[in-house]
N, C-alpha and C positions, 0 to 999 in steps of 0.2 A: 759695657763700660767703655768710656772714651775720655780722652784728656785733650785739652786745647789751650791755646793761648788768646786772651781777649785784649784787643788794643784799648787803652785807655788815655790816648793822646800823649806819646812819648813814653809810656811805660805799658807793661802787659801784666795781666793776671793769670796764673795758672790755675785751670779750673779742671775739676774732676766731676764726670757726670755719670752716675752709677744707679743701680736698683732697676726698677720697672720704668722703661722709657715712656710709657703711657700712663704712669701712675701720678698720684697726687704729689706735688713738688714740695720738698723741704730743703731749704738752703741753710747749710751748716756752716757754723762760725767756730773754727778751731781754737784749742787751748793756748796758753802762753808759757814757753815757747813750743810750738808745735806746727802742724801743716794740714794740708787738704787730706792727708792719708789717715787722720785721726779714726775714721769709721770704717776703714777698709774690712776690719774684723766683722762688720755688720752689714755688708752690701747685699749678701745673698739674703739675709733676713729681710732687709728692706724690700728687695724684689719680690719675695714671698708675701710681703704684706700689701703690695700694691703701691709702694711708694718710691718715687723718683728722688734720689739723694744727691744733691748739688753741693760741692764744697769748693772754696778756692783759698788760696794762699794769699795772706794779707801782704802788703808791700814789704819786701826784705825778707820774706820767708819762702823757703823752697824755690819754686820756679817764678816767682813774682818779682818784678823789678823793684829794687829798693827806692824808696821815696818817703818823705814826712808824711804823717797821716794823723787824723783825729777820728773820733767816733762818727762824725757826720759824714766824712769822705768815705769810711768803711761802709756805712749804710748806703751811700750813693754807689759804691762799687758793686754791692750786692744787687742793687736794682739794674746796673748796667749789665751784670751777668744774666739776670733774668730777661733783660731785652735782648740780649744776644742769642738766647736759647728759645726765644719766643714763648716765654712763660708769663701768663697774665696775672696769676695770683699764687702766692706760696706762703708756707709757714716758715718761720725762722727758728733755728735751734742753736744755742750756744753753749759751749762747755767752758767753765772756769773764766779764764780771761777772754774767751770769745763771747761770753754772755752780754757784755756791754754792746757789742757789735750787732748782736741779734736785736737787741732793744732799739739800736740806732736805726735799723732797717725799717722798723715800725714807726719810729718818730719822724723820719725825714719823708716818707711817703706812706702814711698810715694806712689808707683805705686798700692798698694792694696786699698788705701782709694779714692773712687770716688769723694767725695765732703766733704767739712767740713762747718758745720753750727755754727754760733757763736750767741747766744742769750744773749743781755746784758752782754757781756763778758768783762773780765779784759785783757788789753794789758800788755806788759813787762814794769813793773814800772820803771826800770832802764833806759829806752829809751824813754817813753812817757813824753813829756814835761810837767813839773808840777805835774806829778803823785806822786812823793815823797812827795811833799807839802800837799797832801791830808791826809797823815798819822798823827796820833795824837803823843803826845811826848812818850807814852809808846811804840808803834810800832816803832818809829824812833830809840829808844834806843835799842830796840831788833834787828833792822836791823843792827845796829852797830857791832853785834856779827858775822855778815856774811862777808866774807866767812869762817872765821876761826874756828867758833864753831857752826856748824848748829844743833847740837843736843841741845845745850843751847838755841838757837834761837827758836827751835821748841817747847821747854818746856815753854819758855816765851810766845810765841804766843798762845800756847794751854791754858795757864792760863787765858787769856782773854776770851776764851769761857766758863769758867766754870760758870759764872751767868746764861747764856743760858741754859747750861745743867742742872742747878737746876731748872729753870723754866720749862724745858721740862719734869720734873718729875710729874708736877701737870697734874690732868686729864683735858681733853677738850683742846680747841685751844687758848683760851683767854690769858693765861699766856705767851705762846710762842710769839703770835702776839704783845702783849705789848712791848716786847724787841725790836721790830721793828717800832713801832709806829712813833718815830722821824724822821725816814728816808724813810717814805712811802709818795709818791705823792699822789694826790687826787684820780687818777685812780687806783693806787694799793689799796688804801683803799676801793674803791667800790668794786673791785674784791674779796677782803678778806671779804667783807660783805656777800658774798655768802658762805653759809655753806659748799658747796662742795670744793671750793678752800681753805677755811679756815681750814677744816679738813685735806685736802691733804697736806698743807702747814706744819701744825703742826706735823702731823703724819711722815713727812719725816725727818724733824729736829730731832723729838724725836728719830726715829730709828738711825739716824746718830750719835747721842750723847750718845746712851744708853750704850755703851762700854767705854765711856771716851772721852776726847778732843783732843788725840794725832793726830787724822786725821786732824783737823782743823790747829793744829800747823804746821804740815809737809806741809799741802796745802799752808799756808802763806809763809813758807820757799821757797817753789818751784816756786811761781810766783810772790812774792814781792820781793824776792831775785832775783839774776841773773838767767835767764833761761838758762837751760843745753841743749837747743836744738837749732839747726840752722834753723831759720824761711825761709831762702832761699831755703831749701830742700822741702818746701810745695809748690807742682806744680800743684795740683788739684785746682779747683774753690772753693773759699771761699765765703760763703754767710753770711752777717752780719745783724742782726736785733736788733734794738734799739728803745727805747722810748725817745722823746724829753725831758721829764720830769724826767728821770731817776736819782735818788739821790745817786744811789750806784755807777754805773760806769759813771764817768764823761765824758763830750763830747770828752775830748782829747784822750780817749781810742779808741773810734770807729773812730775818724779821722786818728789816727796813724795807726790802722789796715788797714783801707781802703786805705791808701797812701802807705803802705809799703808791702802789700801782693798782688803780681801781679794778675790781674784779679779778685779782690775782688769786690764783689757787695754790696753796703750799702743800707739798706732800714731803714728809720727812721719814725716811727709811731707817728704822731703829738698828744701831749696831753697825751702820755702814758708813763708808768714808767719802773720799772725793772721787773715787772711780766708779760710782753707781752706774754710769752710763753703759759700762761693760754688761752689767746684769739687766739693766731696765730699758735698753734702747728699744726694744719692740713695743712696750707699753707707751713709751714717749712718742714713737711715731704714730701709734694708733691714736693717741689723744689729739696729737696735732693735726692730724688729717681727717678726723671724723667731721663729715659734712653737717652743717647746721640745718640744712633742708635739701630736698631732692634737686631743687634748681641750683643751689649753691655747689652741689658736687660737680657740675660741669665746669665750673669757673677754675677748678684746680688743675685743669689739664692745660697742656700748651696749646 
């Protein structure tokens, strides 16, 4: 495993490069608010499956410079990371609020992305029926600032993450986990009773918020606001994984994505919640990196 900073013209992206250095490449897009450390628990698993796992902090998270962003720029950042690492072709995997970024990577330069994986991911709030009704009064008020004043909207969304940022400064995992208690289904709670997953969850949130909450603010602008990418440009296979009891990503999101992305394949795990990636990362990586043909296999390597 190695970490590095990649220059993006006046700002840097913090990148983590783990797993099998000679393996098929999966570029991972972390959740909201979170960081490149999301999948640290699974790096040995990835190596054992011959997968090179590349993650990066979006602007304002962890070690990446704070800056305004939208989905198109996140897609472009992913391709810049691949360029720096000498990766010709990759799969994209996004968790929760990172899912729109994974789709963006395929939309902005589609032929390079072999497959997209969405784990418990958000769909476009402006298009998913009933999605805007999920928002609380503060988020609706913030959303009214768009599209006219995205900076003000980002600042308002960022303020909503400040209580979690405060909890993340406390040692251990219990304070961070307490912030999510009301939205965890029973299976999510069982997973977070495992110290491995509890520490991994708290550590990645803590890293994501250590420099402030602006990343979360711009994340919410990018995918709760109108998406600045054309989903019809996503031509590669899209694999969708959700839990039937997910209290974060409502059922309308998975249904909309499965119905509006040509060739999408939806898997719903009965009785599971938002954190299914803890249990199913191996099968996700296998599905995302399975070569279509013998010749295609060689295009996955750097």
